[in-house]
N, C-alpha and C positions, 0 to 999 in steps of 0.2 A: 152641068155634071154632071163628070165622068156614076155612076152605080157603083159600088164595090164592086169588087169580086165575088163576091159571097149571094148577092143577088143575083148577079148576072146568074150562078151556077143554076139558084133558086130556081130563074128563071126559063131555066134550059133545063131539067131536072121537071121541077114539082109548078109548071105557069097557073093552077086555079088556087097552089094555096100561097103564091105569090100575089098574084091576081088578089088576092084575100084579106091580105095581108095586107098591101100600100089602100083598100077598099078600104077597110077597116082604122089608117090610121087618116087620111081623106077624111074620113066622116069621124073620127075624135076632129079634126084643126076644125071641121067648117060647124059640129052642132055639137060641141065638147061649152059652145056660151065662155071663151073667152073670144080675145080680138086674135090679130097673127102675129103680130110685136110680142106680150104676155105669153099665150103655144109657146113660143118661144124662147122667152127670155128665162118661163118653166123648161122647156124639155132643158138646153142649156147646167141649168143648175142640175138636174134631176143626173144625166150626164156626172158630169164636174161628181158630184155629190159617190157612182158609184167607182171611179177614180183613173180613166184610162184613158184615153185613148184614139185607140189602138184601134178604130174602122173606122174613126176620121170624121166620128161627127159632133162631134160639138164643134170645127171647125166649120162642114155642112152648113150645121146648123146654128153654126154664127155667120154665114154668108146669108142667110134665111133675112135673119131676127137686125145681122143691117137696115132691109129689103125692108125691109118688113118698119123699118126708122128709127130700132133703138138702136140707143148713142152707145161708145167704144168706154162710158167709163156706166150704162147698162150691164156691158159681156162684160165689165169688173168682174163689178156686184154680183152677177148669178152664173161666177166662177165661186165668188169671192166667198160667197151662201153654204156651201163645205163646209169652209170650217165649221161650219158651226153644229156640220150634221155627222162630219167624217174626219175633222181634220186636218191635216197635210194634203193627204195624201191624190182630192183631186184635185188641187192650185197646185203643185207641182207636177202634175199629168196636163195638165191645162192649160192654167191661166199663161203662157204661151202660147200655144196652140193657139189657144182664139184669140188670141190677142191682131200676135200677127197674119191673123184670118179672116181682123176685123182691119184692119190696117192692110190686106190688099185680096178685095171684094168691093 
């Protein structure tokens, strides 16, 4: 999977910050107390609650969640949780992208 362009720019311009960001993200995944599938589902729910997948986060993390054993229904449920916290914004901007990503992963 190719990283979004902003990550390439960040790596080119500030490689130490880029490395630090991904080291931190890896540490959270490794030592955060969650199995990989749960981590990815929570990440998808949080990004959906933010209401946009303009950077492809939901799509990318849906593929990771599927690889970790998440079902299509669990992906759908993770996006739908945002209805309770933020209304239709996350569902309208992320549900189709997440389900398409799951079907194509």
